C-alpha positions as CSV (number, residue, x, y, z in Angstrom):
1,M,12.2,-21.0,-7.6
2,L,9.4,-18.4,-7.2
3,N,9.4,-15.9,-10.0
4,I,8.4,-12.5,-8.6
5,A,7.6,-9.6,-11.0
6,I,8.0,-6.0,-9.8
7,Q,7.9,-2.6,-11.5
8,K,11.3,-1.9,-13.1
9,K,11.5,1.8,-12.1
10,G,9.7,4.4,-10.0
11,R,8.6,4.8,-6.4
12,M,6.7,1.5,-6.4
13,S,9.8,-0.3,-7.6
14,E,11.9,1.2,-4.8
15,D,9.3,0.3,-2.2
16,S,8.9,-3.3,-3.6
17,I,12.6,-3.8,-3.5
18,K,12.8,-2.6,0.1
19,L,10.0,-4.8,1.2
20,L,11.5,-8.0,-0.4
21,R,14.9,-7.2,1.0
22,D,13.3,-6.7,4.4
23,C,12.0,-10.2,4.0
24,G,15.5,-11.6,3.5
25,L,15.8,-11.7,-0.3
26,R,19.1,-10.5,-1.6
27,F,19.2,-9.5,-5.3
28,S,20.6,-6.8,-7.6
29,S,18.7,-3.6,-8.6
30,S,17.0,-3.3,-12.0
31,G,19.9,-1.3,-13.5
32,K,21.8,-4.6,-13.8
33,G,19.4,-6.6,-15.9
34,L,15.7,-7.6,-16.3
35,I,16.1,-10.8,-14.2
36,A,17.9,-11.0,-10.9
37,P,18.3,-14.2,-9.0
38,S,17.8,-14.0,-5.2
39,S,19.8,-15.4,-2.4
40,G,18.3,-15.9,1.1
41,F,15.1,-17.2,-0.6
42,P,14.6,-19.3,-3.7
43,A,13.3,-16.6,-6.1
44,N,14.0,-14.7,-9.3
45,I,13.1,-11.1,-9.5
46,Y,11.6,-9.9,-12.9
47,Y,11.8,-6.2,-13.6
48,L,8.9,-5.3,-15.9
49,R,6.6,-2.4,-16.9
50,D,3.7,-2.1,-14.5
51,D,1.1,-2.7,-17.2
52,D,2.8,-5.9,-18.2
53,I,2.9,-7.5,-14.8
54,P,-0.8,-8.8,-14.7
55,E,-0.3,-10.5,-18.0
56,Y,3.0,-12.2,-17.0
57,V,1.3,-13.4,-13.8
58,Q,-1.8,-14.6,-15.7
59,D,0.3,-16.5,-18.2
60,G,2.4,-18.1,-15.5
61,I,5.7,-16.5,-16.7
62,A,5.8,-14.9,-13.3
63,D,4.3,-16.7,-10.3
64,V,3.5,-13.5,-8.3
65,G,3.7,-9.8,-8.9
66,I,3.6,-6.5,-7.1
67,V,1.4,-4.0,-8.8
68,G,-1.1,-1.2,-8.2
69,L,-4.6,-2.3,-7.5
70,N,-5.8,0.1,-10.2
71,V,-3.5,-1.6,-12.7
72,I,-4.8,-5.1,-12.1
73,K,-8.4,-3.9,-12.1
74,E,-7.9,-2.1,-15.5
75,S,-6.0,-5.1,-17.1
76,M,-8.9,-7.5,-16.5
77,K,-6.3,-10.3,-16.4
78,K,-7.0,-13.5,-14.4
79,A,-4.7,-13.2,-11.4
80,E,-5.6,-13.6,-7.7
81,I,-5.0,-10.7,-5.4
82,T,-2.9,-12.3,-2.6
83,M,-2.7,-9.4,-0.1
84,P,-2.5,-5.6,0.1
85,L,0.9,-4.3,0.8
86,G,0.2,-0.9,2.3
87,F,2.4,1.4,0.2
88,S,1.9,3.5,-3.0
89,K,-1.5,4.5,-1.8
90,C,-3.4,6.8,-4.2
91,R,-6.9,7.2,-5.7
92,L,-8.4,7.1,-9.2
93,S,-10.5,10.2,-9.5
94,I,-12.4,12.3,-12.0
95,A,-11.4,16.0,-12.2
96,I,-12.7,19.0,-14.1
97,P,-11.5,22.6,-14.7
98,R,-11.4,24.5,-11.4
99,D,-13.7,27.3,-12.6
100,Q,-16.5,25.0,-13.6
101,A,-19.5,24.4,-11.2
102,Y,-20.2,20.9,-10.1
103,K,-23.3,19.7,-8.4
104,G,-23.0,15.9,-8.9
105,I,-22.0,13.1,-11.2
106,Q,-24.9,13.8,-13.6
107,D,-23.1,17.0,-14.6
108,L,-20.7,14.8,-16.5
109,A,-23.4,13.5,-18.9
110,G,-22.7,14.4,-22.5
111,K,-19.1,15.4,-21.8
112,D,-15.9,13.8,-22.8
113,I,-13.5,12.4,-20.2
114,A,-9.8,11.7,-21.0
115,T,-8.2,8.7,-19.2
116,S,-5.7,5.9,-19.2
117,Y,-8.2,3.8,-17.4
118,P,-11.2,3.3,-19.8
119,V,-12.3,0.0,-18.3
120,I,-12.6,1.2,-14.7
121,L,-14.1,4.6,-15.9
122,E,-16.7,2.9,-18.1
123,E,-17.8,0.6,-15.3
124,Y,-18.1,3.6,-12.9
125,L,-20.2,5.7,-15.4
126,K,-22.5,2.7,-16.1
127,K,-23.0,2.1,-12.4
128,N,-24.1,5.7,-12.0
129,N,-26.2,5.8,-15.2
130,V,-24.1,8.6,-16.8
131,N,-23.7,8.7,-20.5
132,A,-20.3,10.4,-21.1
133,G,-17.7,10.0,-23.8
134,I,-14.4,8.3,-23.0
135,Q,-11.2,9.5,-24.7
136,T,-8.4,6.9,-24.1
137,I,-5.0,8.4,-24.0
138,S,-1.7,7.5,-22.3
139,G,0.4,9.9,-20.4
140,S,-0.2,13.6,-19.6
141,V,-3.9,13.1,-19.1
142,E,-4.1,16.3,-17.0
143,I,-3.5,18.5,-20.1
144,A,-6.6,17.2,-22.0
145,P,-9.0,19.9,-20.9
146,G,-6.5,22.7,-21.6
147,I,-6.0,21.6,-25.2
148,G,-9.7,21.0,-25.8
149,L,-9.5,17.2,-26.0
150,A,-12.0,16.6,-23.2
151,E,-14.0,18.5,-20.5
152,G,-12.7,16.3,-17.7
153,I,-10.1,13.7,-16.9
154,C,-9.9,10.4,-14.9
155,D,-6.5,9.8,-13.5
156,I,-4.4,8.7,-10.5
157,V,-4.2,11.3,-7.7
158,S,-1.8,11.2,-4.8
159,T,-1.4,14.7,-3.3
160,G,-3.5,16.6,-5.8
161,S,-0.7,19.0,-6.7
162,T,-0.6,18.0,-10.4
163,L,-4.4,18.7,-10.7
164,L,-3.9,22.1,-9.0
165,S,-1.0,23.1,-11.3
166,N,-3.2,22.3,-14.3
167,G,-6.2,24.2,-13.1
168,L,-8.2,21.2,-12.2
169,K,-10.3,20.1,-9.2
170,E,-11.1,16.6,-8.0
171,V,-14.9,15.9,-8.1
172,E,-15.3,12.1,-7.9
173,V,-13.2,9.4,-6.3
174,I,-13.8,6.2,-8.4
175,M,-11.5,3.9,-6.3
176,K,-8.7,3.9,-3.8
177,S,-5.6,2.0,-4.7
178,E,-2.4,0.7,-3.2
179,A,0.3,-1.8,-4.1
180,V,-1.0,-5.4,-3.9
181,M,0.6,-8.8,-4.4
182,I,-1.1,-10.9,-7.1
183,N,-0.4,-14.5,-7.9
184,N,-1.1,-17.0,-10.7
185,T,-4.2,-19.0,-10.2
186,N,-2.6,-22.3,-11.4
187,M,0.5,-22.6,-9.3
188,S,2.0,-26.0,-8.5
189,A,2.0,-27.3,-4.9
190,E,5.7,-26.6,-4.7
191,K,5.3,-23.0,-5.8
192,M,2.3,-22.5,-3.4
193,D,4.5,-23.7,-0.6
194,L,7.2,-21.1,-1.5
195,L,4.5,-18.4,-1.8
196,N,3.2,-19.2,1.7
197,K,6.7,-19.0,3.1
198,L,7.1,-15.6,1.5
199,L,3.7,-14.4,2.8
200,F,4.8,-15.4,6.3
201,R,7.8,-13.2,6.0
202,L,5.8,-10.3,4.5
203,K,3.3,-10.4,7.3
204,A,6.0,-10.3,9.9
205,V,7.6,-7.3,8.2
206,Q,4.2,-5.5,7.8
207,K,3.2,-6.2,11.4
208,A,6.5,-4.8,12.7
209,S,6.3,-1.6,10.5
210,N,2.9,-0.8,12.1
211,S,4.1,-1.4,15.7
212,K,6.4,0.3,18.2
213,Y,8.2,-1.4,21.2
214,I,8.0,0.8,24.3
215,L,9.7,0.7,27.6
216,L,8.7,2.8,30.6
217,N,9.0,3.2,34.3
218,A,5.7,3.1,36.2
219,P,4.7,3.5,39.8
220,N,3.4,0.2,41.2
221,E,0.3,1.8,42.6
222,N,-0.8,2.5,39.0
223,L,0.3,-0.7,37.4
224,E,-3.1,-2.2,37.0
225,K,-4.4,0.9,35.1
226,I,-1.2,1.0,32.9
227,I,-1.5,-2.7,32.0
228,S,-5.1,-2.1,30.9
229,I,-3.7,0.6,28.5
230,L,-0.9,-1.6,27.2
231,P,-2.2,-5.1,26.3
232,G,0.9,-5.8,24.1
233,M,1.1,-8.9,22.0
234,K,-0.3,-11.0,24.8
235,S,0.4,-9.0,28.0
236,P,3.1,-6.4,29.0
237,S,6.4,-7.6,30.5
238,I,6.9,-6.2,34.0
239,L,10.2,-6.1,35.8
240,P,10.9,-4.6,39.3
241,L,13.2,-1.6,39.5
242,A,15.9,-1.2,42.1
243,E,13.9,1.8,43.3
244,K,11.2,0.5,45.7
245,G,7.6,1.1,44.5
246,W,8.5,1.2,40.8
247,S,8.5,-1.2,37.9
248,S,9.8,-1.3,34.3
249,V,7.0,-2.1,31.8
250,H,7.7,-3.4,28.2
251,S,5.0,-3.6,25.6
252,V,4.1,-3.2,21.9
253,V,1.8,-0.4,20.7
254,Q,0.2,0.0,17.2
255,E,1.4,3.0,15.3
256,E,-2.1,4.4,14.8
257,D,-2.8,4.4,18.5
258,F,0.7,5.5,19.6
259,W,0.2,9.1,20.7
260,D,-3.2,8.5,22.4
261,V,-1.6,5.6,24.4
262,I,1.4,7.8,25.4
263,D,-1.0,10.5,26.7
264,Q,-2.9,8.0,28.8
265,L,0.3,6.5,30.2
266,K,1.7,9.9,31.2
267,E,-1.6,10.6,33.0
268,Q,-1.0,7.4,35.1
269,G,2.5,8.6,36.1
270,A,4.6,6.7,33.5
271,E,8.1,8.1,33.2
272,S,11.3,7.7,31.1
273,L,9.4,6.4,28.1
274,L,11.7,4.8,25.5
275,V,10.3,4.0,22.0
276,V,12.1,1.5,19.8
277,P,11.3,0.5,16.2
278,I,10.6,-3.2,15.5
279,E,12.4,-4.9,12.6
280,K,10.3,-8.1,12.5
281,M,7.4,-9.4,14.4
282,V,6.6,-13.2,14.3
283,L,3.3,-14.1,16.0
């Protein structure tokens, strides 16, 4: 059995559960216990605090874990980053009161910065030769300047709305973070085989989520140009229509290129475009 640790609550927990279920794992939610056996894949799901996941993976209690990149970096635990997962994206940033001028990182010299990430912050300040104080606190970091605990903060930022509501502005981005899978560095051959099978499923789900399947009708006279726009997984599928001079073209488009590709296709006379989400993509 592969023991997989995920956050027991919050948005990352929800996204982790969805991802694993998309990979064919069937298990109960965290409200029904701390350990949930899985069907559809030989695994146990451990529901843990996010800060505890790196230690559980390092010590081999869990074989793999899903956690924020910022959490594993701050923990300094010995666990290998297996792959990025593409959700729970955020950044770890330094922020100061909005009414204060800021010319550069040297403006932080001699000031106190409140944070729940002292390890990452200290490394960043040393890298930039800034001598600043670090006040380590947990929770509600954003209120530190308002109560006189510190002149600035270092905290996770997603939309920036929390900073704005507390009269702060973002001045330095220390690192960008997202959910990552980590694994124990001393796994047995049997466990590694299970992990590789899980990674195969994860990559198929990730690839599908970033792609769209499109079908369109195209005039035969422009097929060559349309094919050059739509390479697909290998090449587009082309089927003749009952109407003479027209063909049906089937292909796959990457999400980030979707609208640009659609514009180019329409310029070449493509009609009746149908876009279908892809559940899995096995290459």
